C-alpha positions in Angstrom: 5.9 21.8 -20.3 6.8 23.0 -16.8 9.2 20.7 -15.0 6.9 20.2 -12.1 4.1 18.7 -14.2 3.8 15.0 -14.7 5.3 13.6 -17.9 3.1 13.2 -20.9 3.8 9.5 -21.3 5.1 6.6 -19.2 4.7 2.9 -18.9 2.7 2.9 -15.7 0.9 5.7 -13.8 0.6 4.9 -10.0 -2.1 7.0 -8.4 -1.1 7.4 -4.8 2.3 8.1 -3.2 1.8 6.3 0.1 3.8 3.3 1.2 2.1 0.9 -1.2 2.3 3.2 -4.3 6.0 4.1 -3.6 7.0 0.5 -3.0 5.3 -0.6 -6.3 7.0 2.1 -8.2 10.4 1.1 -6.8 9.8 -2.5 -7.9 8.8 -1.5 -11.4 11.7 0.9 -11.9 14.1 -1.9 -10.8 12.5 -4.1 -13.5 13.1 -1.5 -16.2 9.6 -0.1 -16.3 9.0 3.7 -16.5 6.7 5.0 -13.8 4.9 8.2 -12.8 3.6 8.4 -9.2 1.0 11.0 -8.7 0.4 12.0 -5.1 -2.1 14.7 -4.2 -0.5 15.6 -0.9 2.2 18.3 -1.3 4.3 16.7 1.4 4.6 13.5 3.5 2.2 13.2 6.4 3.9 13.5 9.8 1.2 11.3 11.4 2.2 7.7 11.8 -0.7 5.3 12.4 0.8 2.2 10.8 3.9 0.9 12.6 4.1 -2.9 12.3 6.0 -4.7 9.5 5.6 -8.5 9.3 8.1 -11.0 8.0 6.5 -11.6 4.5 6.5 -7.8 3.9 10.2 -7.6 5.1 11.0 -10.2 2.5 9.4 -8.1 -0.1 10.9 -4.8 1.1 14.4 -6.4 1.0 13.8 -6.7 -2.8 13.2 -3.0 -2.9 16.6 -2.2 -1.3 15.3 -0.8 2.0 14.8 -3.8 4.2 18.2 -3.5 5.9 17.7 0.2 6.6 14.3 -0.4 8.1 15.7 -3.2 10.3 18.5 -0.9 11.5 16.1 1.9 12.5 13.2 -0.2 13.8 12.6 -2.3 16.9 12.6 -6.0 16.5 9.8 -7.6 18.5 10.7 -11.3 19.0 8.1 -12.0 21.7 4.6 -11.0 22.7 2.7 -11.5 26.0 -0.9 -11.4 26.9 -1.5 -10.3 30.5 -4.6 -10.0 32.6 -5.1 -8.8 36.2 -1.4 -8.5 36.6 -0.3 -11.9 35.5 0.9 -13.5 32.2 -1.8 -15.5 30.4 0.1 -16.4 27.2 3.4 -15.8 25.5 4.2 -15.8 21.8 7.6 -16.5 20.3 8.0 -15.2 16.8 11.0 -17.4 16.1 8.8 -19.9 14.4 7.3 -17.2 12.1 10.2 -16.9 9.8 13.8 -18.2 9.4 15.1 -15.0 8.0 13.0 -12.5 10.0 12.0 -14.1 13.3 10.4 -10.9 14.6 7.8 -8.2 13.9 9.5 -4.9 13.1 8.0 -1.6 14.4 8.9 1.6 12.5 6.7 4.6 12.2 5.0 4.9 8.8 6.4 8.4 8.2 9.9 7.0 8.4 9.0 4.0 6.2 7.6 6.4 3.5 10.8 8.5 3.8 13.0 5.5 3.0 10.8 4.4 0.1 10.8 7.9 -1.3 14.6 8.2 -1.0 15.0 4.8 -2.9 12.5 5.9 -5.5 14.3 9.2 -6.2 17.6 7.4 -6.4 16.2 5.3 -9.2 14.4 8.2 -11.0 14.4 11.7 -9.5 11.3 12.6 -11.5 9.2 9.6 -10.8 7.2 11.1 -7.9 5.1 14.3 -8.5 3.5 15.7 -5.4 0.5 18.0 -5.4 -0.9 16.1 -8.4 -4.5 14.9 -8.2 -6.0 12.4 -10.7 -9.4 13.7 -11.6 -10.4 11.3 -14.5 -9.1 8.8 -17.0 -10.0 7.1 -20.3 -9.3 3.5 -21.1 -8.5 3.5 -24.8 -8.1 -0.2 -25.1 -4.4 -0.1 -26.0 -3.5 2.6 -23.4 -5.1 4.7 -20.7 -5.1 8.5 -20.5 -5.0 10.1 -17.1 -6.2 13.7 -16.5 -5.8 15.9 -13.4 -4.3 19.0 -11.9 -0.8 19.5 -10.5 -0.3 22.6 -8.4 -3.4 24.1 -10.0 -2.3 23.3 -13.6 -4.0 20.7 -15.8 -2.1 17.8 -17.1 -2.6 14.7 -19.2 -0.4 11.6 -19.0 -0.8 8.5 -21.3 0.3 5.1 -20.0 0.0 1.5 -20.7 -1.5 0.8 -17.3 -3.0 2.7 -14.4 -2.6 1.4 -10.8 -4.9 2.7 -8.1 -3.0 2.9 -4.8 -5.2 5.9 -3.7 -6.6 4.5 -0.5 -9.9 3.2 0.9 -11.8 6.2 -0.5 -10.3 5.5 -4.0 -11.6 7.9 -6.6 -10.4 5.6 -9.3 -12.3 2.6 -7.9 -15.4 4.8 -7.8 -15.0 6.0 -11.3 -14.6 2.4 -12.5 -17.9 1.5 -10.9 -16.2 -1.5 -9.2 -18.5 -3.1 -6.7 -17.3 -2.3 -3.1 -18.8 -4.2 -0.2 -18.2 -2.3 3.1 -19.5 -2.0 6.6 -18.7 -0.4 9.9 -17.8 -2.5 12.9 -18.8 -1.5 16.5 -15.2 -1.3 17.8 -13.5 2.1 18.5 -10.0 2.8 19.8 -7.8 5.6 21.1 -4.1 5.5 20.7 -1.0 7.5 21.5 2.8 7.4 21.7 4.6 8.1 25.1 8.0 7.6 26.5 8.5 4.0 27.5 8.7 3.6 31.2 7.4 0.0 31.4 10.7 -1.8 31.5 9.3 -4.2 28.9 12.0 -3.4 26.3 11.2 -5.0 22.9 8.3 -7.0 24.2 4.8 -6.4 22.8 2.1 -6.7 25.4 -1.7 -7.2 25.2 -3.6 -6.4 28.4 -6.8 -8.4 28.4 -9.0 -6.6 30.9 -12.8 -6.5 31.5 -13.1 -2.9 30.2 -11.4 -3.8 27.0 -7.9 -4.5 25.6 -4.9 -2.3 25.9 -2.1 -2.9 23.4 1.5 -1.8 24.0 4.2 -1.8 21.4 7.8 -0.6 21.5 8.9 2.1 19.1 12.3 3.5 18.1 13.6 6.4 20.1 12.5 5.1 23.5 8.8 5.5 22.8 5.9 3.0 23.2 2.6 3.0 21.4 -0.6 2.4 23.5 -3.8 1.4 21.8 -7.0 1.0 23.9 -10.4 -0.3 23.1 -12.9 2.5 23.9 -16.7 2.4 24.4 -17.2 5.1 21.7 -15.2 7.7 19.8 -14.4 10.5 22.2 -15.2 14.0 21.1 -11.6 14.9 21.9 -8.6 12.7 22.6 -6.2 14.1 25.2 -2.8 12.8 26.4 -4.1 12.9 30.0 -7.3 11.1 29.1 -5.6 8.2 27.4 -3.0 8.0 30.1 -5.7 7.7 32.8 -7.4 4.9 30.8 -4.1 3.0 30.5 -3.4 3.4 34.2 -6.8 2.3 35.2 -6.6 -0.9 33.2 -2.8 -1.8 33.4 -1.4 0.1 36.3 1.2 1.9 34.2 1.6 5.6 34.6 2.5 7.4 31.3 4.6 10.5 30.9 1.9 12.9 29.6 4.4 15.6 28.9 6.3 13.3 26.5 3.3 12.4 24.4 4.1 12.8 20.7 1.0 11.4 18.9 -2.7 11.0 19.6 -5.5 9.5 17.5 -9.0 7.9 17.8 -10.5 5.7 15.2 -13.4 3.4 14.3 -13.2 0.3 12.2 -14.5 0.1 8.7 -13.9 -3.0 6.5 -14.4 -3.3 2.7 -13.4 -5.3 -0.3 -13.6 -4.7 -4.0 -15.2 -7.5 -6.0 -12.7 -7.0 -8.8 -9.1 -5.8 -8.7 -8.4 -5.7 -12.4 -10.6 -3.8 -14.9 -9.3 -3.2 -18.4 -6.0 -1.3 -18.0 -6.6 -0.5 -14.4 -5.4 -2.4 -11.3 -6.4 -1.8 -7.6 -3.9 -2.4 -4.8 -3.7 -1.8 -1.1 -6.6 -0.1 0.6 -8.2 0.8 -2.8 -8.6 -3.0 -3.2 -9.4 -4.0 0.4 -9.8 -2.2 3.7 -9.3 -4.2 6.9 -9.2 -3.4 10.6 -5.9 -1.8 11.7 -5.8 -4.0 14.8 -3.1 -6.5 14.1 -1.2 -4.1 11.8 -1.8 -6.0 8.6 -3.3 -3.4 6.3 -0.1 -1.8 5.0 1.6 -5.2 4.8 -1.2 -6.5 2.7 -0.8 -3.7 0.3 2.9 -4.4 -0.1 2.2 -8.0 -0.8 -0.3 -6.9 -3.5 2.4 -4.8 -5.1 5.0 -7.6 -4.9 2.6 -9.9 -6.6 1.6 -7.6 -9.5 4.9 -5.9 -10.2 6.5 -8.9 -12.0 3.3 -9.4 -14.0 3.3 -5.8 -15.2 7.0 -5.9 -16.1 6.6 -9.2 -18.0 3.7 -7.8 -20.0 5.5 -4.7 -20.9 8.5 -6.7 -22.0 6.3 -8.6 -24.4 5.6 -11.9 -22.5 2.1 -13.3 -22.9 0.0 -12.9 -19.7 -2.5 -15.7 -20.2 -4.5 -15.9 -17.0 -1.8 -14.3 -14.8 -3.8 -11.2 -13.9 -6.9 -13.3 -13.1 -4.8 -15.5 -10.9 -3.3 -12.4 -9.2 -6.8 -11.1 -8.5 -8.0 -14.4 -7.1 -4.9 -14.9 -4.8 -4.9 -11.3 -3.5 -8.6 -11.3 -2.8 -8.2 -14.6 -0.9 -5.2 -13.1 1.0 -7.4 -10.1 2.0 -10.1 -12.4 3.3 -7.6 -14.3 5.5 -6.0 -11.1 6.8 -9.4 -9.5 7.5 -10.5 -12.6 9.4 -7.4 -12.5 11.5 -7.8 -8.8 12.2 -11.4 -9.4 13.3 -10.3 -12.2 15.6 -7.9 -9.8 17.2 -10.7 -7.4 17.8 -13.0 -10.0 19.3 -10.2 -10.9 21.7 -10.0 -7.3 22.8 -13.7 -6.5 23.4 -15.0 -5.9 27.0 -16.1 -9.0 28.9 -17.7 -9.6 32.3 -15.2 -10.6 34.9 -16.3 -14.3 35.0 -16.3 -14.6 31.2 -12.9 -13.0 31.1 -11.5 -15.5 33.6 -12.9 -18.5 31.6 -11.5 -17.1 28.4 -8.1 -16.5 29.9 -8.0 -20.0 31.3 -8.7 -21.3 27.8 -5.8 -19.3 26.4 -3.4 -20.5 29.1 -4.2 -24.1 28.3 -3.9 -23.5 24.5 -0.5 -21.9 24.7 0.8 -24.8 26.8 0.8 -26.7 23.5 3.9 -25.6 21.6 2.4 -26.5 18.2 -0.6 -24.3 18.8 1.5 -21.4 20.0 3.6 -21.6 16.9 0.5 -21.7 14.7 -0.8 -18.6 16.4 2.5 -16.8 15.9 2.6 -17.7 12.2 -0.9 -16.5 11.7 -0.4 -13.3 13.7 2.7 -12.5 11.5 0.8 -13.2 8.2 2.6 -16.5 7.4 
């Protein structure tokens, strides 16, 4: 068999080599489980949409041996502010969110994936096979056979378990016939990364303006990400166009020449009604798709992986499972419901409002955040506690 084809047998096949699939594979290898990660992309994407890492995910990533490296490279956001019409409406202190990680970390997804891949290859150089697409699979009761193509050549891999970490358009979930409830929300956004000339340092800022929210987050390398609610998806996103929108709503002038990333996106939410089917498990966006506003989606997938990895390892080491997988499914579906509700609340906060309604809403926020206990509760919810 050519060296670049997947192995013919392994304990677990993970379909999808994004941040969730890579992280799960690391946890399993550390537990003595053999893993084959099949990723159809021939190389890592250079496009970083996800940047936020919340305290519960940092706890889990520390178990994978990359938490310290991420913290060294990322920006620690210890505080957030909501501003409107040039003044501060509310201020969040993330110190109450976690004793060990009293901050939200920002690190571009492409760098996070790089660190995870390095850790995976250190544990098993052959665990990740890029350019490999899963096309079908057979659940044989005692094992599962996975079929596909790798660099144009057919392959078959037999495993004890198949884990689908292949994203919101999961082909494995579709092949299983798992019920998937999904719908599009009316919100659309444009975003981009520019040199940071705000003077806000490591502060995250939400600008609550009548035309819609503008979010501002610090990034490594002296950059800042800007995310703006838009009335519709533009036919083309330009650095100058987003800069004009940001200036109109916030007063900040962005360095258009230094722009390094642009994107526009709508919001689609979805949830699988079952995460476990025979010898197949769904994790990450294959199991639940939530709004990216609030930065919880990637973190939610990591928490899925952290929850299921010890169950898989225990099962393969001969320990009886009982209702462990059913409990996993129940807990993770509940976690997705909570995260999705928080993300939707974040979106509601950022929708356009008439000037008078905006003033009333801002006054309510000011009063609420004058109560320390309420501010701490919001900080904990925002950081997925």
